[in-house]
C-alpha positions in Angstrom: -6.4 25.0 -151.5 -9.2 27.8 -154.0 -11.6 25.8 -153.2 -11.2 25.6 -149.4 -11.0 29.4 -149.3 -14.1 29.8 -150.9 -15.5 27.4 -148.4 -14.2 29.1 -145.2 -15.5 32.1 -146.9 -19.5 30.5 -147.6 -18.7 29.4 -143.4 -18.3 33.4 -142.5 -21.0 34.5 -144.4 -23.0 32.1 -142.3 -21.6 32.4 -138.8 -22.3 36.5 -139.5 -25.7 36.2 -140.6 -26.2 34.4 -137.6 -24.1 36.9 -135.3 -25.9 39.9 -137.0 -29.1 39.2 -135.0 -26.8 39.8 -132.0 -25.4 43.1 -133.8 -28.4 44.6 -134.9 -30.1 44.4 -131.4 -27.2 46.0 -129.8 -27.1 48.4 -132.7 -30.8 49.4 -132.2 -30.4 49.9 -128.5 -27.7 51.9 -128.8 -29.4 54.2 -131.2 -32.9 54.1 -130.0 -32.1 53.9 -125.9 -28.5 54.0 -125.1 -27.7 57.4 -126.8 -30.7 59.1 -125.6 -29.5 58.1 -122.1 -25.8 59.5 -122.2 -27.6 62.8 -123.8 -29.3 63.2 -120.5 -26.5 62.9 -118.5 -24.7 65.9 -120.1 -26.6 68.4 -117.9 -26.5 67.6 -114.7 -27.4 69.3 -111.7 -25.6 71.9 -109.5 -26.9 70.7 -106.3 -25.3 67.8 -103.9 -28.7 66.2 -103.8 -29.7 66.7 -107.5 -26.0 65.4 -108.3 -25.9 62.4 -106.4 -29.7 61.2 -107.3 -28.4 61.1 -111.3 -25.2 59.4 -110.5 -28.0 56.2 -109.1 -29.7 56.6 -112.1 -27.2 56.6 -114.4 -25.7 53.4 -112.1 -28.7 51.4 -113.2 -28.5 52.7 -116.9 -24.7 51.8 -116.7 -25.2 48.3 -116.2 -27.8 47.6 -118.6 -25.4 49.6 -121.0 -22.2 47.9 -120.2 -24.7 44.5 -120.6 -25.4 44.9 -124.4 -21.6 46.4 -125.0 -20.4 43.1 -123.4 -22.6 41.3 -125.7 -21.8 43.3 -129.1 -18.0 42.8 -128.5 -18.3 39.2 -127.6 -19.7 39.4 -130.8 -17.6 41.2 -132.4 -14.8 38.9 -130.8 -16.6 35.5 -133.3 -15.9 37.8 -136.4 -12.3 38.1 -135.5 -11.1 35.6 -138.2 -13.1 38.4 -141.2 -9.5 40.1 -140.9 -7.7 37.2 -142.8 -10.7 37.2 -145.7 -10.0 40.3 -148.3 -12.3 38.9 -151.7 -14.8 41.3 -153.0 -17.5 38.3 -151.9 -16.7 39.2 -148.1 -16.3 42.8 -148.7 -20.0 44.0 -148.1 -20.2 42.1 -145.0 -16.6 43.9 -144.0 -17.9 46.8 -144.1 -21.6 46.2 -142.0 -18.5 44.8 -139.5 -16.8 47.5 -139.3 -19.5 50.1 -138.8 -21.0 47.5 -135.8 -17.4 48.2 -135.0 -17.3 51.4 -135.2 -20.9 52.5 -133.3 -20.3 49.8 -130.7 -16.4 51.8 -129.6 -18.0 55.1 -129.8 -20.7 54.5 -127.2 -18.6 52.4 -124.8 -16.0 55.1 -124.7 -18.8 57.7 -124.5 -20.1 55.8 -121.4 -16.7 55.3 -119.6 -16.2 59.2 -120.2 -19.6 60.0 -118.9 -19.6 57.7 -115.9 -15.8 59.4 -115.3 -17.1 63.0 -115.4 -20.5 62.0 -113.3 -18.1 60.5 -110.4 -15.0 62.9 -110.1 -18.2 65.7 -110.6 -19.9 64.3 -107.2 -16.6 63.6 -105.5 -15.9 67.5 -106.4 -19.5 68.4 -105.0 -19.1 66.5 -101.9 -15.2 68.5 -101.6 -17.0 71.3 -101.5 -19.7 70.7 -98.9 -17.1 69.1 -96.5 -15.4 72.4 -96.9 -18.3 74.6 -96.2 
């Protein structure tokens, strides 16, 4: 049983190394592109026309960002089996995995919040534009 468990752990390490390329690509995109683009959407313009333009640009970014989020989540799903292993040998991999998971969850949450905020701001400006 101990030998089987050790073999499973080694298989998981090999699987992690294969999946880690995807993690690294997603993580790099989040840090180098995604976070910067999200920061750009913090300050929205004061006119409906500019808001609609910002919304259009955000939607284009959102398509790409959502794809990276999906790819990262799929890669994390492949590693769900790690939850059952607590040996010292796989601990460093679990720490890396948790770091990727935290980064991805934070980014995807911020993406959702910005999507909602932009949509609500546009709706509010459209409402005020109709009232005038």
